[in-house]
N, C-alpha and C positions, 0 to 999 in steps of 0.2 A: 208194601214199603213205598214211601213217597220218593219221587224222583228228585235227585239233587241237581240243581241247575248251576252252571258255572257263569260267573260274571266276566264279561270281556269288555275291553275298552280300547280306544286308540285316540291319539291326538293327530290332527291332520290339517293341512292348509286347504281351506275351502275355495277351490278354484272356480266354483260356480258364482262367486261373488266378485265384485270389483276389487282390484288391488288397492291397498292403503299404504300410507307411509308409516314405517316403524323406525323412527329416528333417522330420517332422511333417506331410507332405503324402501323401495316399493316391495310389498309382499302381500300375499293373500292372507286374510284373517285366519287366526288359529282357532279351530273348532275341536270339540270333544264328542266322541260317539261312545255310548255305553249300551251294552246289550245284556238282557237277562230274561229268561223264560220266553225266548223268541220275540221279545219286544225290544225295540231300540229307540233311544232318545238322542237328539243332537242339540248342542248348544254352543254358543261362542265362549271361548276361554275367558274366564274372569281375569286371569293373569295377563293375557294379551291386552285386555282393556286397561288394566292397571299400569303395566310397564310401558304402554304406548304413550303415557302422559309425558309432555315435554320436560317436566321436572326430573324425569329419570334419565335424561340425557345429560351426563355430567362429565366434568373434566377432572382428572386426577393423575398425578405423576406424569404429566406431559401428554396423556392420552385422552381422547374424547370419544365416548361411545355410550350406548345404552345397552340394556339387556338384549341378548340375542334370542332368536326363535328357539334355539336349542335349550337355552337356560330357562326360558319361559315354559317350554314343554316339560322340562324336568320338574318344575314346581307343580304343574298339573298332575304329573304322574305320582308325585309324592302325596298330595292330598287325596287323590282318588284311591290309591292303594290303602291309605290310612282308613278311609271310610269303609271300603270293602272288608278289610280285616277287622274293623270295629263291629261289624254286623254279620258274623259268619252264619248265624242261625235265623235271623229275621230280616235279611236283606230284601228290599223291594226298590223299584225305580222311584216310587214316590218318596220313600224314606231317603234314598240317595240324594234326590233333588233338595230336600230340606237340609240334610247334613252338609251338602256341598255349599249351599248358600251361606251356611254359618261358618264352617271350619276353614273355608278357603279365604275368608276375609282378612285383609291386612289391617290390623288394629290401629296402626299409625295413620294410615290413609283415611280411615273412616272416623277417627277422632279429630282429625285436623280441622275440619270445617267448624266444629263446635269451639275449638281453641281460637280460631280466627275471629269468630263472633265474640268470644270473651275479650280478646285484645281490642276490638272495636269499641265494645261497651266500656272497658276500663279507661281508655283514653278519652272517650266522650265524657265520662264522669269526672275526669281530671281537668275538664275544660280545654281539651285539645281536639276539637272536632275535625279540623283539617288533617291533623296527623293521624287521627283514627281512620279516616277515609283512605289516606295514603297507605297505611299499613294493611287495611283490609284488601284494597285493590292490588297492592304489590304482592300479597301472599297468593294471589291467583296465578302468578307467573313464576314463583319460586317456592321452595320449601319453607313453611312457616317456622319450623325450628331454626333454620338458618337466619331468618329475619329476627327472630327473638334473640338468638345468641349474639347477633351484632348490636343489639340494644345495650348489652352489658357495659361496654366501655363508653357508651354515649350518655348514660344516666348516672346520677349519683347513687351510691350504694343503697341507701334506705329505700329509694324509689324503686330500684330494680328488685330488691328483696320483697317489697310489697307486691310487685307484679307477679313474682314467682309464687309467693305464699297464697295470694288470692286465687291464682289459677287452680290450685289443688282443691279448692272448695267451689269454684264457680265455673269450671269448665270440665270437659272430659279429661281423663288422666293422660293427656297427650304428651306433656313434657317429660314425665318420667319414663313413659313407654318408648318414646322416640330416642331419648338419650340412652336408654338401655339397649335398644336395637342397634344403635351405632357402635356400641362396645362389643356386640356379639356377632355382627354380620359383616360381610365383606362387600365392598362396592363391586359391581353396580346393583347387586340384588339386595337393596336396602328395604326390607320389609319384615314384619313380624306377624305371622298369621295366628288365627285363633287356634288352629291345630298345634302350632308350635308352643303356644301358651300353655296348652293342656298336656303336653308330652315332655319327655326327657326331664331335665333338671331346671327348666326355664324359670319356674316360679321361685325356686330356691335361689337361683342366680339373681333374679330380679330383687328379691329381698336383700341380698348382699349389696346390690347396686344402690338401693334406697338408703341403706345404712351408711354407705360411703358418701353419697351426694346429697342426701336429704336427712342428715343426722338429727335435726331438730324436729322432724316430723315422725309420726307413728307409722312405721312401715306396714304393720298389719292393717291399719286403717286405709292406707292407700291401696293395698291389695284388695281390700273389701270393695273399694270404689271401682276398681277394675272389674271385679266379679259382678258387681251390681250392674255395671254398664253392659257387660257381655250378656247377662241374663236378659236385659231389656232389648239387646240386639237380636237375640234369638226370637223373642216375641214379635219384633218387627219383621224379621225374615219370614215368619210363617204367614204374614199378611201380604208379602210381595208377590208379583206375578211369577208364574212358572218360568224358570230360566230356559227351558227347552221349547217354549212356544214362540 
């Protein structure tokens, strides 16, 4: 009989490294350790990197803070447990690294850059080069969705609707994904992971969101664009450097 090996893991603050700031507070970086078949890998937490970004330090209801180490570690535990349970019979550390690189990703965060590029190109094409640069650079310091939302009262309705409509064809599906995420998540953990997209009732709820806020568009087609984009993301992840090195 073949021996069954148990997968074990832990998240920990790597005190061998220099302390860094997590929203104005010094802390050691959060790392992950995974052990299987007497082999162990170590790598920096994706969510520590993600939620350390300045734009996750938000103010709401009179309070100002960002995600805590405890909240970030909980996100790590969630995705790691998901991957382990997904592969009860064929788990390996190499497979884990591939799955982690894919399923942990926040789809809002990684579609944002393409959406910013779209905004820049749109305003350039409209003969507004200075405004295009201002939008692109401004979005480096705040959430692109918030910048876009503030454009609605500033532009005439046909112009704004053209901006929205064109984004569905010429940029990643950032707008519907981020808008949906805001309706389903609580501050400050504003993210939507690939794991969450593929589990629970997320896609059904996303379809209902599209029917409500994008009634003139084909919800099925937008979902296909999301899936197409995620498939391309998996291909790219397979070419990326090993996260444990």
